[in-house]
C-alpha positions, 0 to 999 in steps of 0.5 A: 958407765958412771959417766953415761948414768950421770948424763942420763940423770942430768938430762932427766932433771933438765927435762923435769924442771922444764916440764915443771915450769910448763905445768906451772904456766898452765895451771896458774890460770886454773887452780892455785893449789895445783900452781903452788904444788907445781911451783914447789916442784919446779923450785926443787928440781931447779935446785937438784938440777943445778949446774954452775955453768947454767947460772943466770948471773943477774943481780937484778933478780935480788930486788924481789928477795929484798922486797921479801926481806922488807916484808919479814921486817914488817911482820916482826915490827907489827904488834899483831905478828902473823907468819901467814903473810910470809908464807903466801909471799914466798913467790918473792924468793922462789922465782928469783932463785929458780931463774938464777939457777937455770938459764932459759932460751927463746924456745923455752920461753915460747913454750912457757908462753904457749902453756900459759895460753893453753891454761887460759883457754882451759879456764875460759872453757870451764867457766863458760860450761859452769855458767851454762850449767848454773843457768839451766834448770828443769821445771814443770814447763821444761828446761829453763835458761835463766842466768840471773843469780839474784831474785828480783834482779833481771836483765841489766840490773842483774848485770850491774849488781853482780847477779849474772852467771855470765858477768863479773865474779860470777863468771870467774870460777878460779880467781877474783874477776880483776885477777882473771882480767890481768891473766887475760891481758897477759895472754893478750900481750903474749899473743900480740908481741910474740909469734908463738902461734900462727897469725890467724890463731893470734887474731882469734885469741885476741878477740876471744880474750877481749870478749871475756874481759868485756864479760868480766866487766873489769874496768882496769882490764878493759883499759889495759886491753885497749892500751895493749892494742894501741901499743901494737898499732905503734909497732906497725910498719905501715904508713902513718895514715894506716896507723891513724886509721887503726888508732881511730878504729880502736877508739871507736871500738873502745867507746862502743864497748863502754856503751854496750856493757851495762856496768861500764855505761853506768860508771860513765853516767856517774862521771858525766853526772859529776857523782864521783865525789866523797859519799860516805854511803858509797858501796860500788865502783870508783866511789868506794875507791875514793873513800879508801884512798882518802883514808889511806892517804891520811894514814901515809901522811901520819907515818910516812917513813916506817909505815904501820907493819903488815900485821897492823895496817888493816886494823889502822885502816878499819879505825880510820874508816870508823873515824870517818864513818865509812861504814860500808868499808869498815864492814867489808874491811877493804885494803888500800886498793892501790898497790903503791899505797898498800906498800907504803902503808905496810912497809914505809918508805923502804917498801915504796922505794923498792917497788918503784925500783922494780918498775925502773928495772923493768923499763931498763930491761925493755930498752936493752932487750930490743927483741922483747921491748914491746912485750916488756912494755906491755907487761909494765902497762898491765901491772902498773895500771892494775896496781893503781886500783888493786893491792895485787900483793894481797892475794896469791893470784897477784903476787905469783903472777907479778913475780913470775913475769917480773923475774922472766922480764929481768932474765930475758937475754939480749937478742945476740945472747939468745 
């Protein structure tokens, strides 16, 4: 009787932490609070359902815990000690422990991937419905459809300056547009390199995700999306001339998209006109990045070994903005907008070395897990390119998704072990 009860409890716990993982995968594109609750539940059930034979004895997972320890040191070495930084970076600890305590097979990974896609689809639907509702109003003349947010800004001007409900941050309800674009690119990688859906559904999903990345008007997202398509072309087993045809087709589509989207077109115009240079009064696009990186690089050069501490770095950046008279950056209190620079500034040489080591482990996993090789490479592309333009560890949306997929990558078994 006791044996049967124990068996029932074990099966219930196993179903519990598997469903918790699926709920997390579904909720993370939608709601951060729900994702946090489901993550904690997943963590607790993984501990409760722990069995010695299920241990995933992978020492590589400890790299994320080491990063967290570096952040702990960074917090206490700062003059402005704030424990909130340790709280929202707990993903660096929770996910490694979860994937250390429990093994997941191919079928379970595919379920996680599916639920992440379902969560993306739900978020896209809600965002579109919200944009339509905000664009429709009842007036004396009848029902009026006007997607413009800013008064006096219509048509292309409303799109370029972020005042249209169907573009950019106005469209993205749950996450800042750059992070929503990362999620869509991750969904694209799943669809492109894992046969979790039928061929027709995968084609439709790729097109849908591409349309939304276009509407979000995130340049890094668009670059990553087409890079993923290029990687997929490389996996084609057809003749070289057919691969060349698809490659040229992708270039043609990419160029067309750049010219169709007003924001992309405006950015290209600035590049061609040679306007991307130091401009103290810059307020938008890549021009502000240049100013930010100019300030961050000087700070790194002044203190490359120890860094400034996570609690003090924003103060240091603000002082540098004030010194250089970058008034717009000072008013907005921008971080480094580059994860490699941000890591170096906050944690010094130890931080940047650990971050580079993470990418090294990702690459190594790609070449020992041949069945998932292209999928892992696509994940690397997504995070690496976005890390060049955003400090993705400064938001829960970025940290959680990076560590979630990072621990999955390092936990993926070789084909013979699956």
